[in-house]
DOMAR-730718 format. One line per field, with one value per residue (C-alpha): residue number from 0; x, y, z. Coordinates in steps of 0.02 Angstrom, whole numbers, m for minus. Last residue first. Example, Ala and Ser with C-alpha at 12.3 -4.5 7.8 and 13.67 -1.06 7.14 Angstrom:
pos = c(1;0)
u = c(684;615)
v = c(m53;m225)
w = c(357;390)
END
This chain:
pos = c(640;639;638;637;636;635;634;633;632;631;630;629;628;627;626;625;624;623;622;621;620;619;618;617;616;615;614;613;612;611;610;609;608;607;606;605;604;603;602;601;600;599;598;597;596;595;594;593;592;591;590;589;588;587;586;585;584;583;582;581;580;579;578;577;576;575;574;573;572;571;570;569;568;567;566;565;564;563;562;561;560;559;558;557;556;555;554;553;552;551;550;549;548;547;546;545;544;543;542;541;540;539;538;537;536;535;534;533;532;531;530;529;528;527;526;525;524;523;522;521;520;519;518;517;516;515;514;513;512;511;510;509;508;507;506;505;504;503;502;501;500;499;498;497;496;495;494;493;492;491;490;489;488;487;486;485;484;483;482;481;480;479;478;477;476;475;474;473;472;471;470;469;468;467;466;465;464;463;462;461;460;459;458;457;456;455;454;453;452;451;450;449;448;447;446;445;444;443;442;441;440;439;438;437;436;435;434;433;432;431;430;429;428;427;426;425;424;423;422;421;420;419;418;417;416;415;414;413;412;411;410;409;408;407;406;405;404;403;402;401;400;399;398;397;396;395;394;393;392;391;390;389;388;387;386;385;384;383;382;381;380;379;378;377;376;375;374;373;372;371;370;369;368;367;366;365;364;363;362;361;360;359;358;357;356;355;354;353;352;351;350;349;348;347;346;345;344;343;342;341;340;339;338;337;336;335;334;333;332;331;330;329;328;327;326;325;324;323;322;321;320;319;318;317;316;315;314;313;312;311;310;309;308;307;306;305;304;303;302;301;300;299;298;297;296;295;294;293;292;291;290;289;288;287;286;285;284;283;282;281;280;279;278;277;276;275;274;273;272;271;270;269;268;267;266;265;264;263;262;261;260;259;258;257;256;255;254;253;252;251;250;249;248;247;246;245;244;243;242;241;240;239;238;237;236;235;234;233;232;231;230;229;228;227;226;225;224;223;222;221;220;219;218;217;216;215;214;213;212;211;210;209;208;207;206;205;204;203;202;201;200;199;198;197;196;195;194;193;192;191;190;189;188;187;186;185;184;183;182;181;180;179;178;177;176;175;174;173;172;171;170;169;168;167;166;165;164;163;162;161;160;159;158;157;156;155;154;153;152;151;150;149;148;147;146;145;144;143;142;141;140;139;138;137;136;135;134;133;132;131;130;129;128;127;126;125;124;123;122;121;120;119;118;117;116;115;114;113;112;111;110;109;108;107;106;105;104;103;102;101;100;99;98;97;96;95;94;93;92;91;90;89;88;87;86;85;84;83;82;81;80;79;78;77;76;75;74;73;72;71;70;69;68;67;66;65;64;63;62;61;60;59;58;57;56;55;54;53;52;51;50;49;48;47;46;45;44;43;42;41;40;39;38;37;36;35;34;33;32;31;30;29;28;27;26;25;24;23;22;21;20;19;18;17;16;15;14;13;12;11;10;9;8;7;6;5;4;3;2;1;0)
u = c(9655;9700;9721;9800;9725;9609;9760;9850;9703;9646;9824;9844;9677;9715;9893;9827;9695;9827;9949;9817;9755;9930;9959;9805;9814;9999;9973;9839;9959;10096;9980;9926;10108;10150;10018;10091;10270;10238;10128;10253;10394;10292;10264;10449;10503;10651;10574;10686;10628;10725;10858;10794;10610;10640;10739;10595;10471;10585;10578;10388;10377;10496;10381;10230;10315;10286;10107;10169;10233;10116;9958;10038;10114;9944;9866;10019;10030;10055;10242;10292;10450;10359;10217;10336;10420;10247;10197;10358;10320;10135;10174;10304;10180;10029;10120;10214;10056;9958;10103;10116;9934;9962;10117;10015;9880;10009;10081;9910;9880;10025;9945;10027;10040;10173;10162;10325;10245;10104;10165;10341;10279;10182;10327;10447;10320;10323;10505;10466;10321;10382;10530;10407;10320;10490;10557;10406;10436;10611;10543;10410;10535;10656;10523;10435;10592;10619;10796;10846;10793;10634;10610;10467;10285;10185;10020;9864;9738;9563;9625;9557;9468;9523;9455;9385;9205;9162;9007;8841;8789;8681;8838;8893;8726;8723;8903;8870;8722;8822;8965;8839;8767;8942;8995;8841;8790;8932;9077;8999;8927;9099;9169;9025;9052;9236;9182;9069;9201;9330;9479;9642;9740;9693;9827;9801;9955;9847;9725;9866;9909;9725;9715;9863;9778;9613;9702;9788;9621;9531;9657;9638;9448;9438;9537;9437;9261;9168;9265;9247;9058;9040;9141;9031;8873;8929;8924;8928;9107;9148;9311;9223;9092;9225;9294;9124;9097;9252;9222;9040;9074;9215;9113;8975;9104;9152;9026;9127;9295;9219;9161;9332;9429;9315;9333;9522;9534;9411;9499;9538;9464;9598;9715;9624;9498;9370;9505;9464;9626;9573;9402;9483;9613;9476;9385;9539;9596;9425;9399;9568;9541;9376;9452;9591;9463;9381;9548;9593;9429;9441;9619;9562;9428;9555;9657;9751;9731;9586;9650;9654;9833;9811;9758;9849;10013;10102;10055;10173;10332;10376;10309;10372;10202;10122;10252;10213;10026;10051;10001;10097;10075;9961;10097;10228;10113;10065;10247;10303;10161;10201;10383;10344;10208;10314;10467;10366;10276;10437;10520;10372;10366;10552;10532;10382;10480;10626;10512;10422;10585;10647;10483;10490;10671;10631;10491;10607;10732;10596;10517;10589;10473;10322;10238;10068;10054;10097;9980;9835;9791;9765;9574;9575;9685;9865;9901;9917;9871;9960;9879;9971;9909;10014;10003;10025;10039;10106;10207;10250;10374;10328;10410;10513;10489;10598;10531;10668;10777;10803;10651;10647;10630;10541;10367;10414;10301;10435;10303;10207;10357;10310;10421;10351;10184;10046;9939;9757;9746;9775;9960;10047;10153;10237;10253;10383;10363;10493;10478;10495;10445;10339;10324;10155;10075;9897;9874;9737;9597;9465;9428;9276;9311;9166;9250;9434;9408;9544;9657;9711;9865;9851;10017;10021;10157;10148;10216;10226;10347;10413;10594;10672;10850;11007;11146;11301;11213;11288;11191;11053;11076;10950;10777;10637;10453;10282;10349;10248;10126;10156;10324;10338;10501;10536;10529;10696;10788;10870;10959;10996;10810;10698;10580;10397;10294;10125;9948;9824;9697;9514;9462;9594;9664;9792;9923;10045;10204;10281;10469;10475;10580;10461;10312;10397;10451;10274;10202;10340;10304;10119;10155;10284;10174;10170;10092;9987;9934;9808;9780;9869;9864;10037;9988;9834;9808;9629;9612;9483;9463;9553;9516;9626;9544;9524;9385;9413;9473;9531;9619;9681;9691;9546;9437;9480;9439;9269;9214;9234;9108;9201;9218;9170;9271;9178;9258;9407;9564;9744;9862;9876;9928;9796;9705;9780;9727;9865;9941;10057;10179;10317;10461;10357;10259;10083;9979;9801;9697;9658;9529;9531;9360;9387;9275;9229;9310;9341;9227;9256;9206;9203;9251;9157;9263;9274;9245;9190;9062;9063;8959;9020;9060;8925;8788;8823;8650;8564;8703;8699;8511;8510;8652;8572;8406;8490;8590;8441;8334;8469;8485;8296;8280;8420;8347;8174;8246)
v = c(2941;2794;2626;2499;2347;2439;2525;2358;2270;2413;2433;2247;2225;2369;2304;2134;2220;2321;2178;2066;2210;2248;2065;2053;2225;2206;2029;2097;2230;2099;1990;2136;2186;2004;2007;2163;2105;1944;2019;2158;2031;1929;2083;2130;1959;1877;1761;1618;1609;1552;1684;1847;1822;1744;1898;2010;1900;1914;2104;2095;1986;2101;2247;2144;2118;2305;2262;2201;2372;2471;2431;2459;2621;2684;2672;2695;2882;2879;2909;2913;2807;2668;2684;2650;2503;2426;2454;2370;2217;2212;2224;2085;1977;1998;1976;1826;1741;1771;1709;1557;1517;1541;1431;1293;1315;1306;1148;1066;1139;1040;1026;1145;1075;1138;1260;1353;1522;1480;1317;1384;1545;1445;1328;1474;1563;1415;1455;1642;1620;1641;1749;1873;1889;1915;2046;2162;2242;2302;2406;2485;2518;2606;2710;2766;2819;2716;2664;2845;2890;2992;3175;3194;3188;3338;3290;3329;3449;3381;3233;3060;2959;2782;2608;2674;2626;2535;2618;2529;2422;2501;2552;2371;2312;2454;2421;2235;2270;2400;2278;2147;2266;2302;2118;2048;2145;2271;2150;1990;2092;2158;1981;1915;2056;2009;1828;1880;1995;1855;1855;1854;1696;1625;1739;1856;1957;2115;2020;1985;2172;2217;2089;2171;2341;2270;2178;2338;2432;2285;2280;2466;2459;2306;2397;2559;2505;2414;2492;2665;2641;2576;2721;2847;2758;2765;2955;2981;2955;2966;2867;2718;2735;2712;2558;2476;2543;2457;2290;2272;2322;2197;2062;2072;2086;1908;1853;1924;1863;1690;1689;1742;1621;1475;1506;1518;1354;1262;1306;1125;1006;872;1001;980;1111;1004;903;943;1043;1147;1187;1247;1341;1436;1475;1554;1647;1725;1773;1857;1948;2022;2067;2156;2254;2313;2368;2458;2554;2600;2662;2769;2850;2882;2991;3063;2959;2960;2991;2825;2842;3024;3028;2866;2940;2938;2754;2700;2744;2861;2896;3047;3131;2974;2965;3144;3106;2968;2784;2708;2518;2504;2572;2449;2297;2349;2369;2202;2106;2193;2141;1959;1943;2027;1921;1759;1808;1855;1691;1588;1678;1649;1463;1451;1540;1421;1268;1329;1356;1182;1105;1200;1151;969;978;1059;917;787;877;771;835;762;701;778;700;524;539;585;403;361;350;258;119;96;m87;m44;m127;m47;8;72;197;252;420;503;678;686;841;898;1043;1186;1314;1235;1135;979;805;696;589;409;334;146;111;275;200;57;m93;m203;m294;m134;m47;130;236;144;228;135;256;281;471;481;529;483;326;241;321;408;493;615;576;692;593;626;500;512;470;458;362;292;254;140;m34;m146;m333;m353;m474;m433;m244;m171;m23;70;152;236;254;371;366;532;568;745;820;962;996;1169;1181;1258;1283;1173;1032;862;768;877;1031;1091;1158;1051;1028;1067;1009;880;912;914;841;680;628;443;323;287;123;195;332;455;488;443;579;526;649;694;717;786;668;725;565;604;780;860;996;1043;1128;1289;1307;1488;1438;1293;1411;1535;1396;1327;1498;1532;1367;1411;1578;1517;1374;1202;1051;954;772;709;595;439;295;220;74;56;m44;m91;m84;56;131;293;415;570;710;818;899;1065;1133;1314;1348;1528;1527;1652;1536;1387;1483;1537;1361;1284;1190;1104;1186;1079;1087;1003;892;860;964;922;1057;1226;1316;1423;1256;1213;1378;1494;1526;1675;1646;1684;1572;1454;1406;1340;1278;1260;1103;956;825;636;556;370;259;93;m59;m152;m85;79;129;312;373;529;687;698;884;962;1095;1225;1339;1513;1507;1387;1463;1640;1716;1610;1637;1823;1838;1744;1847;2009;1960;1909;2070;2181;2092;2115;2299;2323;2234;2335;2499;2451;2409)
w = c(10822;10710;10797;10678;10590;10469;10394;10368;10284;10172;10109;10073;9984;9866;9843;9788;9681;9591;9567;9486;9379;9316;9275;9165;9083;9044;8976;8858;8797;8775;8671;8561;8536;8498;8361;8282;8307;8213;8078;8043;8031;7907;7800;7808;7740;7828;7956;8009;8189;8343;8378;8303;8339;8510;8564;8507;8601;8754;8740;8725;8881;8973;8937;8990;9160;9183;9234;9403;9451;9335;9433;9603;9538;9482;9654;9765;9781;9971;9975;10158;10136;10230;10105;9960;10049;10078;9897;9842;9947;9901;9715;9726;9821;9707;9543;9615;9677;9516;9410;9522;9486;9299;9304;9385;9252;9114;9190;9181;9009;8936;8762;8641;8465;8345;8200;8233;8270;8389;8467;8484;8563;8692;8729;8754;8863;8981;9012;9030;9151;9329;9277;9201;9369;9454;9332;9328;9498;9453;9310;9421;9562;9443;9354;9513;9608;9766;9716;9696;9874;9890;9935;10058;9997;10056;10135;10037;10120;10148;10249;10205;10338;10378;10336;10170;10134;9972;9898;9920;9770;9635;9540;9525;9456;9328;9279;9257;9143;9048;9022;8965;8836;8767;8760;8674;8518;8511;8529;8465;8321;8279;8282;8174;8049;8038;8011;7867;7792;7785;7904;7806;7849;7679;7609;7462;7517;7523;7634;7755;7762;7784;7924;8010;8000;8065;8207;8264;8263;8344;8487;8524;8506;8620;8756;8752;8705;8844;8986;8909;8892;9069;9138;9048;9103;9285;9291;9481;9539;9725;9704;9786;9649;9516;9601;9600;9424;9354;9441;9386;9206;9191;9276;9145;9007;9052;8920;8777;8841;8865;8683;8619;8729;8684;8497;8514;8609;8497;8335;8298;8426;8420;8495;8663;8716;8808;8894;9076;9088;8937;9013;9174;9072;8981;9143;9223;9067;9033;9215;9224;9060;9116;9284;9190;9088;9250;9323;9162;9159;9344;9320;9174;9281;9421;9305;9455;9610;9735;9914;10005;10069;10114;10298;10338;10276;10446;10475;10336;10425;10566;10739;10833;10839;10908;11047;11097;11093;11221;11208;11064;11085;10932;10818;10881;10865;10688;10637;10714;10629;10465;10472;10516;10381;10247;10281;10276;10115;10028;10079;10022;9854;9829;9864;9747;9610;9630;9629;9473;9380;9423;9367;9203;9174;9209;9081;8955;8971;8946;8798;8658;8524;8435;8595;8561;8389;8447;8596;8481;8446;8628;8631;8464;8531;8477;8438;8255;8090;7945;7781;7628;7501;7352;7262;7094;7020;6842;6802;6626;6616;6500;6618;6756;6915;6910;6947;7018;6903;6848;6932;6920;7106;7145;7144;7256;7279;7203;7101;7063;6989;6941;6828;6678;6708;6617;6518;6561;6551;6363;6360;6199;6194;6341;6513;6621;6788;6849;7034;7184;7337;7492;7635;7720;7887;7955;8118;8231;8108;8181;8113;8112;8107;8232;8354;8325;8331;8223;8259;8103;8031;7862;7772;7622;7491;7399;7226;7156;7281;7173;7130;7115;7050;7124;6998;6978;6888;6844;6977;7051;7158;7286;7323;7390;7363;7431;7599;7696;7838;8025;8072;8171;8256;8248;8397;8480;8440;8284;8382;8244;8237;8091;8022;8008;7902;7977;7910;8034;8112;8105;8013;7881;7870;7754;7772;7633;7693;7629;7634;7572;7420;7384;7389;7274;7154;7143;7100;6972;6885;6881;6797;6670;6613;6692;6610;6734;6736;6863;7012;6949;7072;7094;7203;7311;7470;7518;7707;7699;7526;7491;7349;7338;7236;7392;7494;7579;7747;7746;7911;7928;8117;8127;8022;8131;8291;8226;8182;8011;7904;7764;7594;7444;7283;7140;7007;7120;7096;7056;7121;7035;7195;7282;7291;7459;7538;7592;7764;7795;7939;7811;7868;7976;7821;7801;7653;7715;7731;7617;7658;7640;7666;7677;7571;7652;7573;7735;7870;7957;8134;8183;8355;8417;8421;8232;8220;8386;8343;8480;8370;8326;8142;8083;8189;8128;8111;8244;8371;8337;8354;8519;8592;8535;8614;8778;8789;8749;8879;9011;8968;8973;9139;9217;9158;9222;9394)
END
């Protein structure tokens, strides 16, 4: 009792200290969740975010390029998820006033040198996009469709510039987008005249501005035509990026009244792609998997019912000696496996993952983790992983005690450290690579310290608390006694070999998720929003069913062939779906992504390795516990002399 109290006290103290030390990083601060009303003439706070590229996957802060700066750069408060995503939200030199259009406002004048010209060229070559935020809405570029009646496609952020040939030139040139035409859409309340922002769009232009006389900061730009309301109307050439080139950054602001209400303003962002075909594909896939699951369940129930009835009808000893099938190995089926400690650790870690995924998706379905809450999803997953350590410790020691283990502290320590240490080691190496590239995606030292403190300050103590509670419970009793001498396993057919059956077992669970996996990979690596959490939850439920059923089927065939070593094979059967996931990620890399730099490739495969490892632990645990329940059920249903 004293041990339990001390562990619980330690966990609560560490949690309190951590939350006090890193309030900014770990709070569930929801930026801009409450609607904000603006009157005419009110200042609008335009913020700049990271520069992002799908070619390099390395984000950089906006001011890593020599863009125009305000007098003082102020960093916005960011939660843990935003920091890990590489977001760096800062104030900008753009000044908007609500419902007051502006024309050709000059931000600053910049004369490039060889270094700054090279920096701009590199970002243009790698197709970097500039991201901005207004009232928590990300900046988008409308792209018209071929079908003029359809709404435009919206792309997040605008390109730093473009590369191509200009009239009279045979060589490719680099041109910078130095003029921005912003469109702020608002929904107005007729009674109060207050307005709420419901859209933030931009059209970027490359304009070689011209002016009269010597530059003094107040010159009239002859390349702007206020009467035509078009900055590019009198422009003779785009703005080239070269050494000693003069660049003048300007912007327009237009306001459009919209019928879209504030509550629906994110619909435009979440429906950026034509997903109708994909949705039908998902539904079709789910129906096929459900049909297969129903067939498997029906076959298993009918076969098992016949087997149990046959075994219970054996009356004479001679008949019992002639019996075949899974009942023959009843004296060995619950014999502890080799490396049982490791199995307990993996089972506990899988329970931790399962709880984290389940609760996270519940919150996401309820709308708490929508894309409007930047970083909320990642923050929630990390915090839930930490607090689910209680269940990880409980599950691992319960299994460990069933295997007649006595040193519960050793199992608790391995459960708390093994999987996180592996992931942290890979993450640390990848972070060092990102840091070497001077990217904003590199996790700062303070956030790294917060992650380590989350691990050792909360997760580890909670695992020990759960382990202590689990070890205090009575040991799980086997439904049949285990013989002292192991039974010899007969020679198995080639299709019942461990490697073949394990690889076959992972196909169906992967088939249940691979279409949804395409959407998830696209949202991660192609900088798009993922929001169909309802479908994701359905896929997750079907993944659980398919993992459980395919493992039970193969476990049943294994026991019928008198092979009682099912413990590890049940874990690896459904866990092998992670191998197919990694292979699909490799296929996606070569067919959908345009990554050519070795560093970016290392980041992709490093993070996908972490994801596949986590998927292995999750699916393996589901299959293991399904088979564990199945074997206990069938052997408790027959008469054993």
